[in-house]
N, CA, C and O atoms as CSV, one atom per row, in Angstrom:
chain,resi,resn,atom,element,x,y,z
A,1,UNK,N,N,9.033,37.313,47.293
A,1,UNK,CA,C,9.430,35.916,47.372
A,1,UNK,C,C,8.468,35.028,46.576
A,1,UNK,O,O,8.903,34.158,45.822
A,2,UNK,N,N,7.160,35.248,46.746
A,2,UNK,CA,C,6.183,34.421,46.041
A,2,UNK,C,C,6.292,34.563,44.525
A,2,UNK,O,O,6.230,33.555,43.820
A,3,UNK,N,N,6.453,35.791,43.994
A,3,UNK,CA,C,6.591,35.896,42.534
A,3,UNK,C,C,7.827,35.163,42.015
A,3,UNK,O,O,7.789,34.566,40.939
A,4,UNK,N,N,8.909,35.207,42.766
A,4,UNK,CA,C,10.131,34.516,42.350
A,4,UNK,C,C,9.926,33.009,42.375
A,4,UNK,O,O,10.345,32.310,41.453
A,5,UNK,N,N,9.292,32.509,43.413
A,5,UNK,CA,C,9.032,31.072,43.509
A,5,UNK,C,C,8.090,30.623,42.399
A,5,UNK,O,O,8.282,29.555,41.818
A,6,UNK,N,N,7.084,31.420,42.105
A,6,UNK,CA,C,6.152,31.082,41.025
A,6,UNK,C,C,6.853,31.062,39.680
A,6,UNK,O,O,6.604,30.180,38.858
A,7,UNK,N,N,7.733,32.033,39.452
A,7,UNK,CA,C,8.468,32.093,38.193
A,7,UNK,C,C,9.390,30.888,38.049
A,7,UNK,O,O,9.441,30.272,36.984
A,8,UNK,N,N,10.112,30.549,39.098
A,8,UNK,CA,C,11.018,29.398,39.044
A,8,UNK,C,C,10.252,28.096,38.832
A,8,UNK,O,O,10.682,27.234,38.066
A,9,UNK,N,N,9.128,27.961,39.505
A,9,UNK,CA,C,8.306,26.762,39.332
A,9,UNK,C,C,7.784,26.667,37.906
A,9,UNK,O,O,7.805,25.592,37.307
A,10,UNK,N,N,7.319,27.777,37.363
A,10,UNK,CA,C,6.818,27.789,35.982
A,10,UNK,C,C,7.909,27.429,34.988
A,10,UNK,O,O,7.672,26.658,34.058
A,11,UNK,N,N,9.099,27.979,35.175
A,11,UNK,CA,C,10.215,27.669,34.278
A,11,UNK,C,C,10.614,26.204,34.377
A,11,UNK,O,O,10.907,25.565,33.366
A,12,UNK,N,N,10.626,25.678,35.580
A,12,UNK,CA,C,10.974,24.272,35.769
A,12,UNK,C,C,9.949,23.370,35.087
A,12,UNK,O,O,10.320,22.428,34.388
A,13,UNK,N,N,8.682,23.650,35.285
A,13,UNK,CA,C,7.631,22.843,34.659
A,13,UNK,C,C,7.667,22.964,33.141
A,13,UNK,O,O,7.455,21.975,32.439
A,14,UNK,N,N,7.930,24.146,32.632
A,14,UNK,CA,C,8.012,24.330,31.180
A,14,UNK,C,C,9.162,23.526,30.603
A,14,UNK,O,O,9.036,22.947,29.524
A,15,UNK,N,N,10.286,23.482,31.312
A,15,UNK,CA,C,11.441,22.716,30.851
A,15,UNK,C,C,11.140,21.228,30.866
A,15,UNK,O,O,11.464,20.520,29.912
A,16,UNK,N,N,10.528,20.748,31.931
A,16,UNK,CA,C,10.188,19.329,32.040
A,16,UNK,C,C,9.192,18.942,30.953
A,16,UNK,O,O,9.345,17.899,30.317
A,17,UNK,N,N,8.186,19.762,30.738
A,17,UNK,CA,C,7.173,19.465,29.725
A,17,UNK,C,C,7.754,19.499,28.319
A,17,UNK,O,O,7.348,18.711,27.465
A,18,UNK,N,N,8.688,20.391,28.069
A,18,UNK,CA,C,9.279,20.499,26.736
A,18,UNK,C,C,10.134,19.284,26.411
A,18,UNK,O,O,10.234,18.892,25.248
A,19,UNK,N,N,10.749,18.687,27.422
A,19,UNK,CA,C,11.625,17.546,27.200
A,19,UNK,C,C,10.898,16.212,27.296
A,19,UNK,O,O,11.446,15.182,26.902
A,20,UNK,N,N,9.688,16.214,27.807
A,20,UNK,CA,C,8.948,14.970,28.011
A,20,UNK,C,C,8.414,14.436,26.685
A,20,UNK,O,O,8.130,15.192,25.756
A,21,UNK,N,N,8.287,13.128,26.628
A,21,UNK,CA,C,7.684,12.490,25.458
A,21,UNK,C,C,6.185,12.765,25.468
A,21,UNK,O,O,5.619,13.067,26.518
A,22,UNK,N,N,5.543,12.665,24.319
A,22,UNK,CA,C,4.089,12.860,24.299
A,22,UNK,C,C,3.392,11.840,25.200
A,22,UNK,O,O,3.778,10.672,25.251
A,23,UNK,N,N,2.385,12.289,25.892
A,23,UNK,CA,C,1.610,11.428,26.776
A,23,UNK,C,C,0.553,10.706,25.962
A,23,UNK,O,O,-0.197,11.335,25.215
A,24,UNK,N,N,0.491,9.400,26.101
A,24,UNK,CA,C,-0.524,8.608,25.413
A,24,UNK,C,C,-1.608,8.249,26.416
A,24,UNK,O,O,-1.322,7.709,27.484
A,25,UNK,N,N,-2.845,8.549,26.070
A,25,UNK,CA,C,-3.985,8.235,26.919
A,25,UNK,C,C,-4.900,7.297,26.145
A,25,UNK,O,O,-5.330,7.611,25.035
A,26,UNK,N,N,-5.192,6.153,26.734
A,26,UNK,CA,C,-6.087,5.180,26.126
A,26,UNK,C,C,-7.329,5.090,26.997
A,26,UNK,O,O,-7.233,4.807,28.191
A,27,UNK,N,N,-8.480,5.325,26.414
A,27,UNK,CA,C,-9.741,5.202,27.141
A,27,UNK,C,C,-10.381,3.890,26.710
A,27,UNK,O,O,-10.780,3.725,25.557
A,28,UNK,N,N,-10.469,2.974,27.645
A,28,UNK,CA,C,-11.041,1.660,27.370
A,28,UNK,C,C,-12.439,1.622,27.968
A,28,UNK,O,O,-12.611,1.760,29.180
A,29,UNK,N,N,-13.414,1.439,27.129
A,29,UNK,CA,C,-14.801,1.410,27.588
A,29,UNK,C,C,-15.413,0.073,27.211
A,29,UNK,O,O,-15.335,-0.346,26.057
A,30,UNK,N,N,-16.012,-0.587,28.164
A,30,UNK,CA,C,-16.602,-1.883,27.877
A,30,UNK,C,C,-17.314,-2.434,29.088
A,30,UNK,O,O,-17.691,-1.701,30.002
A,31,UNK,N,N,-17.488,-3.736,29.075
A,31,UNK,CA,C,-18.192,-4.403,30.155
A,31,UNK,C,C,-17.184,-4.940,31.159
A,31,UNK,O,O,-16.083,-4.403,31.277
A,32,UNK,N,N,-17.542,-5.982,31.875
A,32,UNK,CA,C,-16.694,-6.479,32.956
A,32,UNK,C,C,-15.320,-6.927,32.479
A,32,UNK,O,O,-14.367,-6.916,33.258
A,33,UNK,N,N,-15.200,-7.322,31.208
A,33,UNK,CA,C,-13.887,-7.745,30.739
A,33,UNK,C,C,-12.906,-6.580,30.693
A,33,UNK,O,O,-11.696,-6.804,30.659
A,34,UNK,N,N,-13.389,-5.360,30.692
A,34,UNK,CA,C,-12.509,-4.198,30.706
A,34,UNK,C,C,-12.001,-3.913,32.117
A,34,UNK,O,O,-11.088,-3.105,32.290
A,35,UNK,N,N,-12.571,-4.556,33.116
A,35,UNK,CA,C,-12.156,-4.362,34.497
A,35,UNK,C,C,-11.160,-5.418,34.948
A,35,UNK,O,O,-10.781,-5.445,36.119
A,36,UNK,N,N,-10.739,-6.266,34.063
A,36,UNK,CA,C,-9.765,-7.271,34.433
A,36,UNK,C,C,-10.347,-8.613,34.805
A,36,UNK,O,O,-9.629,-9.466,35.327
A,37,UNK,N,N,-11.626,-8.829,34.553
A,37,UNK,CA,C,-12.252,-10.097,34.907
A,37,UNK,C,C,-12.276,-11.093,33.749
A,37,UNK,O,O,-12.788,-12.202,33.903
A,38,UNK,N,N,-11.738,-10.718,32.611
A,38,UNK,CA,C,-11.737,-11.622,31.451
A,38,UNK,C,C,-10.733,-12.750,31.675
A,38,UNK,O,O,-9.783,-12.602,32.443
A,39,UNK,N,N,-10.945,-13.843,31.018
A,39,UNK,CA,C,-10.025,-14.980,31.110
A,39,UNK,C,C,-8.910,-14.813,30.090
A,39,UNK,O,O,-9.126,-14.263,29.010
A,40,UNK,N,N,-7.744,-15.280,30.425
A,40,UNK,CA,C,-6.585,-15.174,29.551
A,40,UNK,C,C,-6.783,-15.969,28.261
A,40,UNK,O,O,-6.164,-15.668,27.241
A,41,UNK,N,N,-7.636,-16.973,28.308
A,41,UNK,CA,C,-7.889,-17.798,27.125
A,41,UNK,C,C,-8.534,-17.006,25.986
A,41,UNK,O,O,-8.475,-17.429,24.832
A,42,UNK,N,N,-9.144,-15.871,26.296
A,42,UNK,CA,C,-9.792,-15.078,25.250
A,42,UNK,C,C,-8.789,-14.418,24.313
A,42,UNK,O,O,-9.169,-13.957,23.237
A,43,UNK,N,N,-7.521,-14.362,24.696
A,43,UNK,CA,C,-6.486,-13.799,23.819
A,43,UNK,C,C,-6.451,-14.533,22.486
A,43,UNK,O,O,-6.299,-13.909,21.436
A,44,UNK,N,N,-6.590,-15.845,22.521
A,44,UNK,CA,C,-6.483,-16.640,21.295
A,44,UNK,C,C,-7.530,-16.250,20.258
A,44,UNK,O,O,-7.263,-16.312,19.058
A,45,UNK,N,N,-8.713,-15.850,20.702
A,45,UNK,CA,C,-9.778,-15.483,19.770
A,45,UNK,C,C,-9.445,-14.205,18.995
A,45,UNK,O,O,-9.937,-14.005,17.884
A,46,UNK,N,N,-8.627,-13.357,19.570
A,46,UNK,CA,C,-8.222,-12.136,18.872
A,46,UNK,C,C,-7.441,-12.489,17.612
A,46,UNK,O,O,-7.544,-11.792,16.603
A,47,UNK,N,N,-6.667,-13.556,17.663
A,47,UNK,CA,C,-5.888,-13.989,16.509
A,47,UNK,C,C,-6.716,-14.613,15.404
A,47,UNK,O,O,-6.229,-14.747,14.281
A,48,UNK,N,N,-7.958,-15.000,15.686
A,48,UNK,CA,C,-8.820,-15.619,14.673
A,48,UNK,C,C,-9.343,-14.625,13.641
A,48,UNK,O,O,-9.646,-15.005,12.510
A,49,UNK,N,N,-9.450,-13.371,14.019
A,49,UNK,CA,C,-9.982,-12.343,13.117
A,49,UNK,C,C,-8.812,-11.615,12.458
A,49,UNK,O,O,-7.979,-11.040,13.158
A,50,UNK,N,N,-8.730,-11.629,11.127
A,50,UNK,CA,C,-7.621,-10.950,10.443
A,50,UNK,C,C,-7.513,-9.464,10.791
A,50,UNK,O,O,-6.422,-8.896,10.746
A,51,UNK,N,N,-8.626,-8.840,11.133
A,51,UNK,CA,C,-8.588,-7.418,11.476
A,51,UNK,C,C,-7.936,-7.166,12.831
A,51,UNK,O,O,-7.337,-6.111,13.040
A,52,UNK,N,N,-8.044,-8.130,13.759
A,52,UNK,CA,C,-7.492,-7.933,15.100
A,52,UNK,C,C,-6.252,-8.774,15.367
A,52,UNK,O,O,-5.622,-8.618,16.413
A,53,UNK,N,N,-5.891,-9.657,14.454
A,53,UNK,CA,C,-4.729,-10.530,14.661
A,53,UNK,C,C,-3.440,-9.757,14.939
A,53,UNK,O,O,-2.659,-10.197,15.783
A,54,UNK,N,N,-3.173,-8.625,14.274
A,54,UNK,CA,C,-1.945,-7.883,14.597
A,54,UNK,C,C,-1.897,-7.397,16.046
A,54,UNK,O,O,-0.814,-7.241,16.610
A,55,UNK,N,N,-3.054,-7.158,16.649
A,55,UNK,CA,C,-3.086,-6.738,18.049
A,55,UNK,C,C,-2.550,-7.825,18.967
A,55,UNK,O,O,-1.912,-7.533,19.979
A,56,UNK,N,N,-2.808,-9.071,18.615
A,56,UNK,CA,C,-2.372,-10.181,19.451
A,56,UNK,C,C,-0.850,-10.205,19.570
A,56,UNK,O,O,-0.317,-10.504,20.639
A,57,UNK,N,N,-0.157,-9.894,18.493
A,57,UNK,CA,C,1.307,-9.868,18.537
A,57,UNK,C,C,1.809,-8.785,19.483
A,57,UNK,O,O,2.838,-8.959,20.137
A,58,UNK,N,N,1.089,-7.671,19.558
A,58,UNK,CA,C,1.489,-6.589,20.462
A,58,UNK,C,C,1.146,-6.914,21.912
A,58,UNK,O,O,1.791,-6.411,22.832
A,59,UNK,N,N,0.136,-7.750,22.117
A,59,UNK,CA,C,-0.321,-8.076,23.463
A,59,UNK,C,C,0.492,-9.182,24.119
A,59,UNK,O,O,0.431,-9.371,25.334
A,60,UNK,N,N,1.247,-9.904,23.319
A,60,UNK,CA,C,2.065,-10.998,23.844
A,60,UNK,C,C,3.540,-10.683,23.668
A,60,UNK,O,O,3.948,-10.018,22.716
A,61,UNK,N,N,4.330,-11.181,24.616
A,61,UNK,CA,C,5.768,-11.024,24.521
A,61,UNK,C,C,6.364,-12.091,23.624
A,61,UNK,O,O,5.637,-12.929,23.092
A,62,UNK,N,N,7.689,-12.071,23.446
A,62,UNK,CA,C,8.355,-13.056,22.595
A,62,UNK,C,C,8.134,-14.499,23.047
A,62,UNK,O,O,8.190,-15.426,22.239
A,63,UNK,N,N,7.883,-14.681,24.347
A,63,UNK,CA,C,7.668,-16.030,24.883
A,63,UNK,C,C,6.213,-16.486,24.752
A,63,UNK,O,O,5.878,-17.598,25.158
A,64,UNK,N,N,5.344,-15.633,24.186
A,64,UNK,CA,C,3.940,-15.989,24.018
A,64,UNK,C,C,3.065,-15.645,25.211
A,64,UNK,O,O,1.844,-15.788,25.149
A,65,UNK,N,N,3.676,-15.197,26.287
A,65,UNK,CA,C,2.923,-14.819,27.482
A,65,UNK,C,C,2.414,-13.385,27.338
A,65,UNK,O,O,3.011,-12.589,26.613
A,66,UNK,N,N,1.320,-13.049,28.020
A,66,UNK,CA,C,0.806,-11.678,27.944
A,66,UNK,C,C,1.868,-10.664,28.367
A,66,UNK,O,O,2.586,-10.867,29.346
A,67,UNK,N,N,1.949,-9.578,27.615
A,67,UNK,CA,C,2.900,-8.513,27.936
A,67,UNK,C,C,2.417,-7.766,29.175
A,67,UNK,O,O,1.216,-7.596,29.385
A,68,UNK,N,N,3.360,-7.328,29.982
A,68,UNK,CA,C,3.047,-6.579,31.190
A,68,UNK,C,C,3.271,-5.100,30.894
A,68,UNK,O,O,4.335,-4.710,30.413
A,69,UNK,N,N,2.275,-4.289,31.182
A,69,UNK,CA,C,2.381,-2.849,30.961
A,69,UNK,C,C,3.041,-2.206,32.174
A,69,UNK,O,O,2.489,-2.221,33.274
A,70,UNK,N,N,4.211,-1.650,31.968
A,70,UNK,CA,C,4.909,-0.938,33.037
A,70,UNK,C,C,4.430,0.516,33.032
A,70,UNK,O,O,4.042,1.043,31.989
A,71,UNK,N,N,4.459,1.141,34.172
A,71,UNK,CA,C,4.070,2.546,34.306
A,71,UNK,C,C,2.653,2.804,33.804
A,71,UNK,O,O,2.396,3.820,33.158
A,72,UNK,N,N,1.743,1.896,34.095
A,72,UNK,CA,C,0.345,2.063,33.688
A,72,UNK,C,C,-0.495,2.406,34.911
A,72,UNK,O,O,-0.246,1.907,36.008
A,73,UNK,N,N,-1.470,3.243,34.716
A,73,UNK,CA,C,-2.383,3.619,35.781
A,73,UNK,C,C,-3.785,3.290,35.318
A,73,UNK,O,O,-4.190,3.697,34.229
A,74,UNK,N,N,-4.526,2.562,36.125
A,74,UNK,CA,C,-5.871,2.136,35.758
A,74,UNK,C,C,-6.842,2.609,36.826
A,74,UNK,O,O,-6.600,2.450,38.023
A,75,UNK,N,N,-7.930,3.187,36.380
A,75,UNK,CA,C,-8.973,3.633,37.291
A,75,UNK,C,C,-10.320,3.264,36.689
A,75,UNK,O,O,-10.527,3.424,35.486
A,76,UNK,N,N,-11.222,2.778,37.504
A,76,UNK,CA,C,-12.557,2.464,37.007
A,76,UNK,C,C,-13.582,2.663,38.106
A,76,UNK,O,O,-13.269,2.616,39.296
A,77,UNK,N,N,-14.794,2.882,37.681
A,77,UNK,CA,C,-15.904,3.061,38.611
A,77,UNK,C,C,-16.678,1.761,38.696
A,77,UNK,O,O,-16.905,1.102,37.682
A,78,UNK,N,N,-17.081,1.393,39.892
A,78,UNK,CA,C,-17.803,0.137,40.063
A,78,UNK,C,C,-19.305,0.306,39.912
A,78,UNK,O,O,-20.014,-0.683,39.721
A,79,UNK,N,N,-19.806,1.518,39.990
A,79,UNK,CA,C,-21.243,1.743,39.869
A,79,UNK,C,C,-22.006,1.494,41.150
A,79,UNK,O,O,-23.237,1.490,41.142
A,80,UNK,N,N,-21.302,1.286,42.256
A,80,UNK,CA,C,-21.972,1.036,43.541
A,80,UNK,C,C,-22.020,2.297,44.354
A,80,UNK,O,O,-22.544,2.294,45.468
């Protein structure tokens, strides 16, 4: 019974993994602003630098408001 269950589970996982889109992992390393304590007003400064200005368009929606990341998981260590 166990070998059959293991085989079926392996086949199911292989099928799911084969059909899944590539997983994107972003590692954000920084100071307190990386923990969500930054002010929304800092978005405007990103547009001042020609090297980072294209990022601002991706960070804002068509209405100019910050884009909301759906299906995102965030984890951080507090150091305490």
